[in-house]
All heavy atoms as a GROMACS GRO file, in nm:
protein
  482
    1MET      N    1   2.057  -0.947   2.153
    1MET     CA    2   2.026  -0.848   2.050
    1MET      C    3   1.878  -0.853   2.015
    1MET      O    4   1.811  -0.751   2.011
    1MET     CB    5   2.113  -0.876   1.928
    1MET     CG    6   2.088  -0.782   1.815
    1MET     SD    7   2.153  -0.620   1.855
    1MET     CE    8   2.127  -0.537   1.704
    2HIS      N    9   1.827  -0.973   1.984
    2HIS     CA   10   1.686  -0.988   1.948
    2HIS      C   11   1.595  -0.950   2.065
    2HIS      O   12   1.488  -0.894   2.045
    2HIS     CB   13   1.655  -1.131   1.903
    2HIS     CG   14   1.725  -1.170   1.778
    2HIS    ND1   15   1.698  -1.110   1.657
    2HIS    CD2   16   1.821  -1.263   1.754
    2HIS    CE1   17   1.774  -1.164   1.564
    2HIS    NE2   18   1.850  -1.258   1.620
    3GLU      N   19   1.641  -0.981   2.183
    3GLU     CA   20   1.560  -0.952   2.301
    3GLU      C   21   1.545  -0.801   2.321
    3GLU      O   22   1.437  -0.753   2.357
    3GLU     CB   23   1.627  -1.015   2.423
    3GLU     CG   24   1.527  -1.055   2.530
    3GLU     CD   25   1.593  -1.138   2.635
    3GLU    OE1   26   1.635  -1.252   2.604
    3GLU    OE2   27   1.602  -1.090   2.749
    4LYS      N   28   1.652  -0.724   2.294
    4LYS     CA   29   1.645  -0.578   2.305
    4LYS      C   30   1.545  -0.521   2.205
    4LYS      O   31   1.465  -0.433   2.238
    4LYS     CB   32   1.782  -0.515   2.279
    4LYS     CG   33   1.875  -0.519   2.394
    4LYS     CD   34   2.002  -0.443   2.359
    4LYS     CE   35   2.098  -0.441   2.473
    4LYS     NZ   36   2.220  -0.365   2.441
    5ILE      N   37   1.549  -0.572   2.083
    5ILE     CA   38   1.458  -0.523   1.979
    5ILE      C   39   1.314  -0.554   2.016
    5ILE      O   40   1.226  -0.468   2.005
    5ILE     CB   41   1.495  -0.584   1.842
    5ILE    CG1   42   1.632  -0.534   1.798
    5ILE    CG2   43   1.388  -0.552   1.738
    5ILE    CD1   44   1.687  -0.603   1.676
    6ILE      N   45   1.289  -0.674   2.063
    6ILE     CA   46   1.154  -0.713   2.102
    6ILE      C   47   1.104  -0.628   2.218
    6ILE      O   48   0.990  -0.582   2.219
    6ILE     CB   49   1.149  -0.864   2.137
    6ILE    CG1   50   1.171  -0.946   2.010
    6ILE    CG2   51   1.018  -0.902   2.204
    6ILE    CD1   52   1.190  -1.093   2.032
    7ASN      N   53   1.190  -0.603   2.315
    7ASN     CA   54   1.151  -0.519   2.429
    7ASN      C   55   1.118  -0.376   2.385
    7ASN      O   56   1.026  -0.316   2.438
    7ASN     CB   57   1.261  -0.519   2.535
    7ASN     CG   58   1.268  -0.651   2.609
    7ASN    OD1   59   1.171  -0.726   2.613
    7ASN    ND2   60   1.385  -0.681   2.664
    8ARG      N   61   1.192  -0.324   2.290
    8ARG     CA   62   1.163  -0.188   2.241
    8ARG      C   63   1.032  -0.184   2.164
    8ARG      O   64   0.956  -0.087   2.175
    8ARG     CB   65   1.278  -0.138   2.154
    8ARG     CG   66   1.398  -0.103   2.235
    8ARG     CD   67   1.501  -0.032   2.154
    8ARG     NE   68   1.620  -0.010   2.235
    8ARG     CZ   69   1.714   0.074   2.205
    8ARG    NH1   70   1.706   0.145   2.095
    8ARG    NH2   71   1.818   0.088   2.283
    9ILE      N   72   1.005  -0.285   2.087
    9ILE     CA   73   0.878  -0.291   2.014
    9ILE      C   74   0.762  -0.299   2.112
    9ILE      O   75   0.661  -0.230   2.095
    9ILE     CB   76   0.878  -0.410   1.916
    9ILE    CG1   77   0.976  -0.385   1.802
    9ILE    CG2   78   0.738  -0.435   1.862
    9ILE    CD1   79   0.998  -0.502   1.710
   10ILE      N   80   0.776  -0.380   2.214
   10ILE     CA   81   0.672  -0.390   2.316
   10ILE      C   82   0.653  -0.256   2.386
   10ILE      O   83   0.540  -0.214   2.413
   10ILE     CB   84   0.705  -0.503   2.415
   10ILE    CG1   85   0.693  -0.638   2.345
   10ILE    CG2   86   0.613  -0.498   2.537
   10ILE    CD1   87   0.745  -0.754   2.427
   11ALA      N   88   0.762  -0.188   2.414
   11ALA     CA   89   0.752  -0.056   2.479
   11ALA      C   90   0.682   0.044   2.389
   11ALA      O   91   0.605   0.129   2.437
   11ALA     CB   92   0.892  -0.007   2.516
   12LEU      N   93   0.705   0.037   2.258
   12LEU     CA   94   0.638   0.129   2.165
   12LEU      C   95   0.488   0.107   2.162
   12LEU      O   96   0.412   0.202   2.147
   12LEU     CB   97   0.695   0.112   2.024
   12LEU     CG   98   0.825   0.184   1.994
   12LEU    CD1   99   0.873   0.148   1.853
   12LEU    CD2  100   0.810   0.334   2.006
   13HIS      N  101   0.445  -0.016   2.176
   13HIS     CA  102   0.302  -0.046   2.170
   13HIS      C  103   0.225   0.008   2.289
   13HIS      O  104   0.102   0.011   2.288
   13HIS     CB  105   0.279  -0.197   2.157
   13HIS     CG  106   0.303  -0.247   2.019
   13HIS    ND1  107   0.218  -0.222   1.915
   13HIS    CD2  108   0.405  -0.318   1.967
   13HIS    CE1  109   0.265  -0.277   1.806
   13HIS    NE2  110   0.380  -0.335   1.834
   14ARG      N  111   0.294   0.052   2.391
   14ARG     CA  112   0.228   0.112   2.506
   14ARG      C  113   0.178   0.252   2.476
   14ARG      O  114   0.089   0.301   2.544
   14ARG     CB  115   0.322   0.114   2.625
   14ARG     CG  116   0.352  -0.025   2.676
   14ARG     CD  117   0.437  -0.021   2.801
   14ARG     NE  118   0.471  -0.158   2.840
   14ARG     CZ  119   0.591  -0.194   2.879
   14ARG    NH1  120   0.688  -0.107   2.887
   14ARG    NH2  121   0.613  -0.320   2.912
   15TYR      N  122   0.235   0.317   2.376
   15TYR     CA  123   0.194   0.454   2.341
   15TYR      C  124   0.068   0.449   2.257
   15TYR      O  125   0.058   0.374   2.159
   15TYR     CB  126   0.304   0.526   2.263
   15TYR     CG  127   0.430   0.550   2.343
   15TYR    CD1  128   0.547   0.482   2.314
   15TYR    CD2  129   0.430   0.641   2.448
   15TYR    CE1  130   0.662   0.504   2.388
   15TYR    CE2  131   0.544   0.664   2.523
   15TYR     CZ  132   0.660   0.595   2.492
   15TYR     OH  133   0.774   0.617   2.565
   16SER      N  134  -0.030   0.531   2.294
   16SER     CA  135  -0.157   0.531   2.220
   16SER      C  136  -0.137   0.580   2.077
   16SER      O  137  -0.206   0.535   1.986
   16SER     CB  138  -0.261   0.616   2.292
   16SER     OG  139  -0.219   0.752   2.297
   17PHE      N  140  -0.042   0.672   2.056
   17PHE     CA  141  -0.018   0.723   1.921
   17PHE      C  142   0.024   0.610   1.827
   17PHE      O  143  -0.022   0.603   1.712
   17PHE     CB  144   0.090   0.832   1.924
   17PHE     CG  145   0.133   0.877   1.789
   17PHE    CD1  146   0.052   0.961   1.714
   17PHE    CD2  147   0.253   0.834   1.733
   17PHE    CE1  148   0.090   1.002   1.588
   17PHE    CE2  149   0.291   0.875   1.607
   17PHE     CZ  150   0.210   0.960   1.534
   18VAL      N  151   0.108   0.522   1.874
   18VAL     CA  152   0.155   0.410   1.792
   18VAL      C  153   0.039   0.316   1.761
   18VAL      O  154   0.023   0.270   1.647
   18VAL     CB  155   0.270   0.336   1.862
   18VAL    CG1  156   0.309   0.210   1.786
   18VAL    CG2  157   0.390   0.427   1.878
   19ARG      N  158  -0.045   0.287   1.860
   19ARG     CA  159  -0.159   0.198   1.838
   19ARG      C  160  -0.258   0.261   1.739
   19ARG      O  161  -0.307   0.192   1.649
   19ARG     CB  162  -0.229   0.169   1.971
   19ARG     CG  163  -0.151   0.076   2.059
   19ARG     CD  164  -0.236   0.021   2.171
   19ARG     NE  165  -0.308   0.125   2.243
   19ARG     CZ  166  -0.275   0.171   2.364
   19ARG    NH1  167  -0.170   0.122   2.425
   19ARG    NH2  168  -0.347   0.264   2.423
   20ILE      N  169  -0.285   0.390   1.754
   20ILE     CA  170  -0.378   0.458   1.663
   20ILE      C  171  -0.323   0.460   1.522
   20ILE      O  172  -0.395   0.434   1.425
   20ILE     CB  173  -0.407   0.601   1.714
   20ILE    CG1  174  -0.487   0.594   1.844
   20ILE    CG2  175  -0.480   0.682   1.610
   20ILE    CD1  176  -0.497   0.726   1.916
   21THR      N  177  -0.195   0.491   1.508
   21THR     CA  178  -0.132   0.493   1.375
   21THR      C  179  -0.137   0.356   1.310
   21THR      O  180  -0.169   0.343   1.192
   21THR     CB  181   0.014   0.542   1.386
   21THR    OG1  182   0.016   0.669   1.450
   21THR    CG2  183   0.079   0.552   1.250
   22ARG      N  184  -0.108   0.253   1.388
   22ARG     CA  185  -0.110   0.116   1.334
   22ARG      C  186  -0.250   0.078   1.287
   22ARG      O  187  -0.267   0.024   1.177
   22ARG     CB  188  -0.062   0.020   1.442
   22ARG     CG  189  -0.051  -0.123   1.396
   22ARG     CD  190   0.017  -0.207   1.506
   22ARG     NE  191   0.024  -0.344   1.466
   22ARG     CZ  192  -0.064  -0.438   1.505
   22ARG    NH1  193  -0.162  -0.406   1.584
   22ARG    NH2  194  -0.051  -0.560   1.463
   23GLN      N  195  -0.351   0.106   1.367
   23GLN     CA  196  -0.488   0.074   1.328
   23GLN      C  197  -0.531   0.153   1.204
   23GLN      O  198  -0.600   0.099   1.118
   23GLN     CB  199  -0.584   0.103   1.444
   23GLN     CG  200  -0.580  -0.001   1.554
   23GLN     CD  201  -0.615  -0.138   1.502
   23GLN    OE1  202  -0.530  -0.226   1.499
   23GLN    NE2  203  -0.738  -0.159   1.462
   24THR      N  204  -0.490   0.279   1.196
   24THR     CA  205  -0.524   0.360   1.080
   24THR      C  206  -0.461   0.303   0.953
   24THR      O  207  -0.527   0.293   0.849
   24THR     CB  208  -0.477   0.505   1.101
   24THR    OG1  209  -0.536   0.555   1.221
   24THR    CG2  210  -0.516   0.593   0.985
   25LEU      N  211  -0.335   0.266   0.962
   25LEU     CA  212  -0.268   0.210   0.844
   25LEU      C  213  -0.331   0.077   0.803
   25LEU      O  214  -0.342   0.047   0.684
   25LEU     CB  215  -0.119   0.192   0.873
   25LEU     CG  216  -0.039   0.321   0.886
   25LEU    CD1  217   0.103   0.292   0.928
   25LEU    CD2  218  -0.042   0.400   0.756
   26ILE      N  219  -0.372  -0.003   0.900
   26ILE     CA  220  -0.438  -0.130   0.868
   26ILE      C  221  -0.570  -0.105   0.796
   26ILE      O  222  -0.605  -0.176   0.700
   26ILE     CB  223  -0.460  -0.213   0.997
   26ILE    CG1  224  -0.327  -0.267   1.046
   26ILE    CG2  225  -0.558  -0.327   0.974
   26ILE    CD1  226  -0.332  -0.331   1.184
   27MET      N  227  -0.644  -0.003   0.837
   27MET     CA  228  -0.773   0.027   0.774
   27MET      C  229  -0.756   0.088   0.635
   27MET      O  230  -0.837   0.064   0.546
   27MET     CB  231  -0.854   0.122   0.863
   27MET     CG  232  -0.901   0.056   0.990
   27MET     SD  233  -0.981   0.170   1.102
   27MET     CE  234  -1.127   0.211   1.008
   28ILE      N  235  -0.650   0.164   0.613
   28ILE     CA  236  -0.628   0.232   0.486
   28ILE      C  237  -0.567   0.138   0.381
   28ILE      O  238  -0.585   0.158   0.261
   28ILE     CB  239  -0.539   0.356   0.506
   28ILE    CG1  240  -0.617   0.462   0.582
   28ILE    CG2  241  -0.489   0.413   0.376
   28ILE    CD1  242  -0.534   0.583   0.619
   29PHE      N  243  -0.496   0.036   0.425
   29PHE     CA  244  -0.422  -0.050   0.333
   29PHE      C  245  -0.504  -0.106   0.217
   29PHE      O  246  -0.459  -0.100   0.102
   29PHE     CB  247  -0.354  -0.164   0.409
   29PHE     CG  248  -0.280  -0.258   0.319
   29PHE    CD1  249  -0.158  -0.223   0.265
   29PHE    CD2  250  -0.335  -0.381   0.285
   29PHE    CE1  251  -0.091  -0.308   0.179
   29PHE    CE2  252  -0.269  -0.467   0.200
   29PHE     CZ  253  -0.147  -0.431   0.147
   30PRO      N  254  -0.623  -0.163   0.239
   30PRO     CA  255  -0.697  -0.218   0.125
   30PRO      C  256  -0.730  -0.113   0.018
   30PRO      O  257  -0.722  -0.141  -0.101
   30PRO     CB  258  -0.825  -0.274   0.186
   30PRO     CG  259  -0.793  -0.293   0.330
   30PRO     CD  260  -0.692  -0.191   0.366
   31ILE      N  261  -0.764   0.007   0.061
   31ILE     CA  262  -0.796   0.113  -0.034
   31ILE      C  263  -0.673   0.152  -0.115
   31ILE      O  264  -0.679   0.167  -0.237
   31ILE     CB  265  -0.854   0.235   0.041
   31ILE    CG1  266  -0.983   0.194   0.112
   31ILE    CG2  267  -0.877   0.353  -0.053
   31ILE    CD1  268  -1.030   0.293   0.215
   32VAL      N  269  -0.561   0.168  -0.046
   32VAL     CA  270  -0.436   0.203  -0.114
   32VAL      C  271  -0.394   0.091  -0.209
   32VAL      O  272  -0.350   0.116  -0.322
   32VAL     CB  273  -0.325   0.232  -0.011
   32VAL    CG1  274  -0.190   0.249  -0.077
   32VAL    CG2  275  -0.361   0.355   0.070
   33PHE      N  276  -0.410  -0.033  -0.167
   33PHE     CA  277  -0.371  -0.147  -0.251
   33PHE      C  278  -0.454  -0.152  -0.378
   33PHE      O  279  -0.400  -0.170  -0.488
   33PHE     CB  280  -0.386  -0.277  -0.172
   33PHE     CG  281  -0.345  -0.398  -0.249
   33PHE    CD1  282  -0.212  -0.423  -0.274
   33PHE    CD2  283  -0.440  -0.486  -0.298
   33PHE    CE1  284  -0.173  -0.535  -0.345
   33PHE    CE2  285  -0.403  -0.598  -0.370
   33PHE     CZ  286  -0.268  -0.623  -0.394
   34ILE      N  287  -0.584  -0.134  -0.367
   34ILE     CA  288  -0.672  -0.136  -0.485
   34ILE      C  289  -0.638  -0.021  -0.578
   34ILE      O  290  -0.630  -0.038  -0.701
   34ILE     CB  291  -0.820  -0.132  -0.442
   34ILE    CG1  292  -0.857  -0.265  -0.375
   34ILE    CG2  293  -0.911  -0.106  -0.561
   34ILE    CD1  294  -0.991  -0.263  -0.306
   35GLY      N  295  -0.614   0.097  -0.522
   35GLY     CA  296  -0.576   0.212  -0.604
   35GLY      C  297  -0.444   0.191  -0.676
   35GLY      O  298  -0.429   0.227  -0.793
   36THR      N  299  -0.349   0.132  -0.607
   36THR     CA  300  -0.219   0.106  -0.667
   36THR      C  301  -0.230   0.004  -0.780
   36THR      O  302  -0.169   0.020  -0.886
   36THR     CB  303  -0.121   0.055  -0.560
   36THR    OG1  304  -0.112   0.151  -0.455
   36THR    CG2  305   0.016   0.030  -0.618
   37MET      N  306  -0.309  -0.100  -0.758
   37MET     CA  307  -0.327  -0.201  -0.863
   37MET      C  308  -0.396  -0.141  -0.985
   37MET      O  309  -0.359  -0.170  -1.099
   37MET     CB  310  -0.406  -0.320  -0.810
   37MET     CG  311  -0.334  -0.399  -0.702
   37MET     SD  312  -0.174  -0.460  -0.753
   37MET     CE  313  -0.222  -0.587  -0.866
   38ALA      N  314  -0.497  -0.056  -0.963
   38ALA     CA  315  -0.567   0.007  -1.075
   38ALA      C  316  -0.472   0.097  -1.153
   38ALA      O  317  -0.472   0.096  -1.277
   38ALA     CB  318  -0.686   0.088  -1.022
   39LYS      N  319  -0.389   0.172  -1.083
   39LYS     CA  320  -0.293   0.259  -1.151
   39LYS      C  321  -0.192   0.179  -1.230
   39LYS      O  322  -0.154   0.215  -1.342
   39LYS     CB  323  -0.224   0.348  -1.049
   39LYS     CG  324  -0.153   0.464  -1.107
   39LYS     CD  325  -0.106   0.557  -0.997
   39LYS     CE  326  -0.090   0.695  -1.053
   39LYS     NZ  327  -0.053   0.792  -0.951
   40MET      N  328  -0.148   0.066  -1.174
   40MET     CA  329  -0.052  -0.019  -1.243
   40MET      C  330  -0.114  -0.075  -1.372
   40MET      O  331  -0.050  -0.077  -1.477
   40MET     CB  332  -0.009  -0.134  -1.153
   40MET     CG  333   0.093  -0.226  -1.218
   40MET     SD  334   0.119  -0.378  -1.127
   40MET     CE  335  -0.036  -0.461  -1.154
   41ILE      N  336  -0.238  -0.118  -1.363
   41ILE     CA  337  -0.305  -0.173  -1.482
   41ILE      C  338  -0.321  -0.064  -1.588
   41ILE      O  339  -0.297  -0.088  -1.706
   41ILE     CB  340  -0.441  -0.234  -1.443
   41ILE    CG1  341  -0.417  -0.363  -1.364
   41ILE    CG2  342  -0.527  -0.262  -1.565
   41ILE    CD1  343  -0.540  -0.420  -1.300
   42LEU      N  344  -0.360   0.056  -1.546
   42LEU     CA  345  -0.374   0.165  -1.642
   42LEU      C  346  -0.242   0.197  -1.711
   42LEU      O  347  -0.238   0.221  -1.831
   42LEU     CB  348  -0.428   0.290  -1.573
   42LEU     CG  349  -0.576   0.288  -1.538
   42LEU    CD1  350  -0.611   0.411  -1.454
   42LEU    CD2  351  -0.660   0.285  -1.664
   43LYS      N  352  -0.134   0.195  -1.634
   43LYS     CA  353  -0.003   0.231  -1.691
   43LYS      C  354   0.055   0.120  -1.779
   43LYS      O  355   0.128   0.149  -1.872
   43LYS     CB  356   0.095   0.265  -1.580
   43LYS     CG  357   0.069   0.400  -1.519
   43LYS     CD  358   0.178   0.437  -1.422
   43LYS     CE  359   0.161   0.580  -1.378
   43LYS     NZ  360   0.276   0.628  -1.303
   44THR      N  361   0.026  -0.005  -1.749
   44THR     CA  362   0.089  -0.114  -1.826
   44THR      C  363   0.001  -0.169  -1.937
   44THR      O  364   0.053  -0.226  -2.032
   44THR     CB  365   0.128  -0.231  -1.734
   44THR    OG1  366   0.011  -0.279  -1.669
   44THR    CG2  367   0.231  -0.188  -1.632
   45VAL      N  368  -0.128  -0.152  -1.926
   45VAL     CA  369  -0.217  -0.215  -2.022
   45VAL      C  370  -0.276  -0.114  -2.120
   45VAL      O  371  -0.277  -0.136  -2.240
   45VAL     CB  372  -0.329  -0.293  -1.950
   45VAL    CG1  373  -0.427  -0.352  -2.049
   45VAL    CG2  374  -0.270  -0.403  -1.864
   46PHE      N  375  -0.322  -0.003  -2.071
   46PHE     CA  376  -0.400   0.088  -2.154
   46PHE      C  377  -0.324   0.212  -2.202
   46PHE      O  378  -0.385   0.304  -2.252
   46PHE     CB  379  -0.526   0.131  -2.078
   46PHE     CG  380  -0.618   0.016  -2.050
   46PHE    CD1  381  -0.640  -0.028  -1.922
   46PHE    CD2  382  -0.680  -0.051  -2.154
   46PHE    CE1  383  -0.724  -0.134  -1.895
   46PHE    CE2  384  -0.764  -0.158  -2.128
   46PHE     CZ  385  -0.786  -0.199  -1.999
   47LYS      N  386  -0.194   0.217  -2.188
   47LYS     CA  387  -0.116   0.326  -2.245
   47LYS      C  388  -0.091   0.298  -2.392
   47LYS      O  389  -0.101   0.184  -2.437
   47LYS     CB  390   0.018   0.340  -2.171
   47LYS     CG  391   0.003   0.407  -2.035
   47LYS     CD  392   0.136   0.438  -1.978
   47LYS     CE  393   0.175   0.573  -2.033
   47LYS     NZ  394   0.284   0.636  -1.965
   48PRO      N  395  -0.057   0.399  -2.470
   48PRO     CA  396  -0.032   0.375  -2.613
   48PRO      C  397   0.074   0.270  -2.641
   48PRO      O  398   0.068   0.200  -2.740
   48PRO     CB  399   0.015   0.512  -2.663
   48PRO     CG  400  -0.049   0.610  -2.570
   48PRO     CD  401  -0.055   0.542  -2.436
   49ASP      N  402   0.171   0.255  -2.553
   49ASP     CA  403   0.271   0.150  -2.573
   49ASP      C  404   0.246   0.031  -2.479
   49ASP      O  405   0.335  -0.049  -2.454
   49ASP     CB  406   0.411   0.205  -2.551
   49ASP     CG  407   0.430   0.266  -2.414
   49ASP    OD1  408   0.329   0.290  -2.345
   49ASP    OD2  409   0.546   0.290  -2.375
   50GLY      N  410   0.124   0.018  -2.429
   50GLY     CA  411   0.089  -0.090  -2.337
   50GLY      C  412   0.049  -0.217  -2.410
   50GLY      O  413   0.058  -0.228  -2.533
   51PHE      N  414   0.000  -0.313  -2.334
   51PHE     CA  415  -0.034  -0.444  -2.390
   51PHE      C  416  -0.163  -0.441  -2.473
   51PHE      O  417  -0.171  -0.502  -2.579
   51PHE     CB  418  -0.050  -0.546  -2.277
   51PHE     CG  419   0.075  -0.568  -2.198
   51PHE    CD1  420   0.081  -0.536  -2.064
   51PHE    CD2  421   0.188  -0.621  -2.258
   51PHE    CE1  422   0.196  -0.556  -1.991
   51PHE    CE2  423   0.303  -0.642  -2.187
   51PHE     CZ  424   0.308  -0.609  -2.053
   52ILE      N  425  -0.266  -0.374  -2.424
   52ILE     CA  426  -0.396  -0.377  -2.491
   52ILE      C  427  -0.443  -0.235  -2.518
   52ILE      O  428  -0.544  -0.192  -2.466
   52ILE     CB  429  -0.501  -0.450  -2.404
   52ILE    CG1  430  -0.451  -0.581  -2.353
   52ILE    CG2  431  -0.631  -0.467  -2.480
   52ILE    CD1  432  -0.545  -0.648  -2.256
   53TYR      N  433  -0.372  -0.163  -2.598
   53TYR     CA  434  -0.413  -0.026  -2.629
   53TYR      C  435  -0.516  -0.032  -2.740
   53TYR      O  436  -0.489  -0.081  -2.851
   53TYR     CB  437  -0.295   0.059  -2.672
   53TYR     CG  438  -0.332   0.201  -2.702
   53TYR    CD1  439  -0.370   0.286  -2.599
   53TYR    CD2  440  -0.332   0.250  -2.831
   53TYR    CE1  441  -0.406   0.416  -2.625
   53TYR    CE2  442  -0.368   0.381  -2.858
   53TYR     CZ  443  -0.404   0.464  -2.754
   53TYR     OH  444  -0.440   0.593  -2.780
   54PRO      N  445  -0.638   0.016  -2.712
   54PRO     CA  446  -0.741   0.014  -2.818
   54PRO      C  447  -0.713   0.123  -2.923
   54PRO      O  448  -0.726   0.240  -2.894
   54PRO     CB  449  -0.870   0.042  -2.742
   54PRO     CG  450  -0.828   0.113  -2.618
   54PRO     CD  451  -0.689   0.067  -2.587
   55GLU      N  452  -0.676   0.080  -3.042
   55GLU     CA  453  -0.650   0.178  -3.148
   55GLU      C  454  -0.780   0.221  -3.211
   55GLU      O  455  -0.864   0.140  -3.248
   55GLU     CB  456  -0.560   0.116  -3.255
   55GLU     CG  457  -0.416   0.110  -3.212
   55GLU     CD  458  -0.326   0.077  -3.329
   55GLU    OE1  459  -0.349   0.129  -3.439
   55GLU    OE2  460  -0.235  -0.003  -3.308
   56MET      N  461  -0.796   0.349  -3.223
   56MET     CA  462  -0.915   0.406  -3.284
   56MET      C  463  -0.879   0.447  -3.427
   56MET      O  464  -0.803   0.541  -3.448
   56MET     CB  465  -0.964   0.528  -3.206
   56MET     CG  466  -0.998   0.501  -3.064
   56MET     SD  467  -1.149   0.406  -3.060
   56MET     CE  468  -1.171   0.389  -2.886
   57SER      N  469  -0.925   0.374  -3.523
   57SER     CA  470  -0.898   0.410  -3.662
   57SER      C  471  -1.022   0.473  -3.722
   57SER      O  472  -1.132   0.417  -3.718
   57SER     CB  473  -0.856   0.287  -3.742
   57SER     OG  474  -0.956   0.190  -3.735
   58ILE      N  475  -1.002   0.591  -3.774
   58ILE     CA  476  -1.116   0.663  -3.833
   58ILE      C  477  -1.100   0.668  -3.983
   58ILE      O  478  -1.001   0.681  -4.041
   58ILE     CB  479  -1.124   0.806  -3.776
   58ILE    CG1  480  -1.148   0.798  -3.626
   58ILE    CG2  481  -1.233   0.882  -3.843
   58ILE    CD1  482  -1.147   0.931  -3.557
   0.00000   0.00000   0.00000
């Protein structure tokens, strides 16, 4: 069973489309990760019901 899966994965790597897609995703990952972390911080920390919401009292 494992051998069949490994052979199929190896066969997929022969296609240039798969290699190009894999390299593209590897290059995009850090940007997406940083953006996701920034969005998470904005949603959990700086929302009105978040951890550190700066209240503006006038």
